[in-house]
N, C-alpha and C positions, 0 to 999 in steps of 0.2 A: 320326163321321159315316159313315152307311151309305147307299149309293145304287146303283140298277141302272145298269150301264154297258154299252156295246156295245164290249167290249174282251176280248181273250183272257185266260184265267185265268193268273195268275202262280204260278210254283212256290214262290218264296220272297218274303217281304215285303222292301220297301226302306225304308231309313231315311235321312233327309236333314234338313238345317236349312232353315228358312224364316223369313222376317220378316213381321211384321204391324204395320201402322202404326196406332197408337192415339193420336189427337191429333197432337202434334208428336214423339212418341216411337216409336221402332222397338223392337218386342219380339221377341226371338229365341224361336223355337219348334223343338222337335225333333219330327219327323213320321214316323210309320210308315204305309206304304201297301201294301195287298195286295188283289188281285182274287181272289175266291173264288166257286165255283159254289153256288148255293142253289136247289134244286128245278129244276134245268136252266137257271137264269138266272145271269148273271154280276153280282156285286155288288162295288162298290168300297168298301173299308173304309179309313178314315183315322183315325188316332189322333194327336192333337197334345197336346203338353205344354209349357207356357211354361217358359223357362229363367231367368227373372228371379230367382226364389227361389234357384236354384242359384248364380247369379252373386253374389247378395247373401251367400249362405252362404260362398262362397269368399273374398269380400272380408272378411267378419267373421272367418273362421278365420285368414286372413293377418294381419289386424290383431292378433288375440289372440296369435298366435305371435310376431309382431314385438314386441308389448308384453312378453310373457314373456321373450323373448330379451334385450331391453334391460334389463329388470328383473334378470335373472340376471347379465348383464354388469356392471351397476352394483353389484349386491350382491357380485360377485366382486372388483371393484376396491376396494370399501369394506372387505371382510374382509381382502384382501391388504394394504391400507394400515394397518388396525388391527394386524394381526399383525406387519407389517414395523416399524411404529412401536414396538411393544413389544420385538421382537427386537433392533432397532438402538438402543434406548435407552442401553445401556451404552456403545456406540461413540460416540454423540452426547455423552455426558458426558465421555468421554475426550478427544474432539475439542475440547470447550469448555475443558477444563483446559489443553490444549496452547495454545489461542489466548490464554488469560489468563495463561499462565506468564510470570514475570519472572525474569531471570537471577539477581538477588540473592536470590530467594525460591524457588529450585528445590528446596531441601531440603524444603520443606513440600509439594511437589507429589507426590501419591500416587494411583495408579490402582488401584481396588478390583477384587476378584475377582467374576466373574459366573458364571451357569449355562451359559455357552457356551464351549466349549473354545477355539475360535479367538480369541475376545476375551480370554480368560485369557492365552493366549500373547502376544497383542499387548500387553496391559497389563503383563505381566512384563517384556517387552523395553523398554517405555516407562519403567518404574521403574528399570531398569538404566541406561538412557540418561540419565534425570534425575539419578541419583546421580553418573554420570561427569561430566556438565556441571557439577554443583555442585562436585565435587572440583576440576575444572579451573579453575573460577572462583575458588575459595578459593586455589588454588596461585598463580594469576596475580595475585590481589589481594595475597597475601603477598609475592610477588616484587616487585611495583611499590612496595609500602610499604617493603620492605627496601632496594631499590635507591635509593629516594629518600633514605634516611638514609645508607646505606653509601657510595654513590658521591659524594654531595655533600661528605661530610666530608674525604676525601683531596684532592678538588679545592680545597676551601677552604684546606687546609693548604698545598698547593703554591702557591696564589695568594699567601698571606701570606708564604711564603718568597721568592717572586719580588719582592714589594714590599720585603722586607728587603734583598735583594741590590742593589736599585736605590739604596739609601741608602749603599752602600759607596763611599767617595770614591776608592778605589784602582782602580776600573774605568775602562777606556778607552772611547772613544766606540763602538767596534765591539762591545764586550761589552755596553754599555748598550743598544745597538740590538737585539742578539740577545735580551736579557732582555725587552725591551719586546715584541718579536715573539712570544716564547714566552708572555708574559703575555696578550697579545691572543688568541692561539690557545687558551690555557687558558680564558679567559673565554668564548670562543665555544663551547668544548666543554661548559662548565658550563651555558650557556643551552640548548644542544642537548639535553643530558641532561634538564634540567627540562621542555623542550617535549615530548620523547618520553614522559616519565613522565606528563605531563599528558594527552597523547593516550590513553595506555593506561588511565588512570583514568577518563577520559570514556567510552571504549569499554566498560569494565567496569561502568559505572553506579555508580561509587564516590562520586559527588557527589549524594546524595539530600537533598532539602529540600522543605518545604511552604511556604517563605517567598516572598511576592510581592515582587519588586523592581521598581523603576522605572528603565527605561533612560534616562529624562530626567535623573534624579538622578545616575546613574552617569556620564553624559556631562558634566554640569556639573562633577563632581569631577575628571574627567580633563582637562577644559579648563583647570582651575587648575593641575594637575600639569604639563601641557605648555606652560604659559604662557611660560616662558623660551625654549623652542625655537621657539614661534610668533613671539615678538618678534624672535628672532635672524634668522628668515627673513622678517620683515616681512609676515606673512600676514594677510589680512583674513578674519575668521571671522564668518559669518552664521548665525544660529540662528533656527529657527521652532519653538518648543515649544508644541504644541497640547495635546491631552489626553495624559495619561501613558500610555506604552507599558508596561503591567504584565504580568509573566510570572512563573510559578513557576520559579525558577532559583536555583541556589546562588550566593551572593554572589561567590565566587572566579571562577566561570565568567562571571558578569555583568561583572566587572571585566576579565577576559581578553578577552571578546568586544569590548567597547568600546575597550579600550586598544590592541588589535591594529588595529582599523579606523581609529581616530583616529591612532595612531602611524604607520601607513602613509600616511595622508593628509598628515601633516606631513613625514615622511621623504622621500617621493617627490615633494614639491612643489618649486617653484622659488621663488627670492627674489621677494617681492612678489606671490605667488600668492594664491589664495583657497580657503576651505573653507566649504561650505554644509551645515548639518545641519538636517534637518526631521523632526519627530516627531509622530505622531498616535497614536490609541488602538491601531491595528492595523498601523502602518507606520513603519519607521525607515529614514531615508535619509541617507547621508553622501556628499558629492561633493567632489572636490578637483581643482584644476588640476594639470597635469603635462605635461612635455615628452616623457615616455616613451610608446611606442606602446601600443595596446590589448593586453591580455593574451589570449593564445590560450585559447579556451573549454576546449579539451581539457587544457590545462596549468594552468587557473585555480586549482583547489583541490588540485592534486597536491602531494604532499609533496616537500620539497627543491627546489621550483620557485622559482628566483630570477631577477630581471631581469638580463639580460646587459648592460644599459646602465649599470649602476652597479657600483662597486667596494665596495659595502656588505658588511659581514661577516654579514649576515643568514643564518640557517640555512634559510630557505625553508619554515618550518612555520607561520607566522602565519595565513595564509588557510586552511590545512588544519585548524588548530585551530578557527577560526571556523566552517568548514563542519561539523565534527564536533559542535560545540555546537548548531548549528541543527538538524542531523539528529536529534539525540537529545532535542530539546525541542520538536518539532512546529513548527519554524519553516522558512520558505522563504527562501533568499537568492539574489538575482539580481545580475548585473553587466552594465554597459554602459559604453561609452566613445564619446563624440562631442564635437566642438568642443573638443578638448584637455582634456576633463574626464572623470575616472573616477568612476563612481557605483556604490555598493553599496546594495541595497535589501533590508531584512529585513521579512518579513510573516508574520503568524500564519496558519496553515493552517485 
């Protein structure tokens, strides 16, 4: 825009921003203003340029740069993930082998060589560790097997000698009483030895089986075996056998589990008391009346824990064996005592 003005001539042009309303929209303009002399007259010269295209260009450039940045960031993450997945693949395989390792099968566990030095060092150390664990397991297994035979034999011999001594008619009452006490202590030692060996074998997973056993059938069997003891104490036995409680368990461990629980229910009961056994597909419950106080939770499954209220010659390993069997066969066992009744509940996890 050029127009004559009554104003002094300016030495330098001025630049400023101005707005022009177009409809309901304000448009930003950049304006250059200068007053120049032309043939002795002053003329005002204004040059305007709309900035909407520049703003649009800035927005578009910003969007493009943001898109490129996000794309590069995503591509970087993707490539890093792919590279890391490939690089860490040997480590993942080793980790999976460790998770699936079984004590009795450690000899077959082997960690392969890789193209990565650090993983090779790790796998070499893991191979050495697996060999050591396997050797220790074999040694422990041989020890428990040998101990089972070697220790029981002399104990049985001494026990038989004690029984022969008792048949001697020349013994006085004091000697007979001493032999009986010795025989009782020897019998307790024999049971203690058997219980400790059983615990060691369970811990070393020496009772492998794929056989499904029914705790209902095992309970019925031991109810017959304990029938005389139950009658002597005049106990009332109530059974609720629903669906079979089936579990993959070695038959010896199944017998030990039920005989310990049922034996305690009979042993620590009072004359004329009761025993209640309830069995479903996922739950086994045995409850017995007793004058004994509730067992401390901290001492419940502790080894050599015995009730101070009885003079019983128990070695205090029965419940510890029960807990170990449950722990090694994915079973949960809980205990509670109320209304003069002690209850043990076994459930599948």
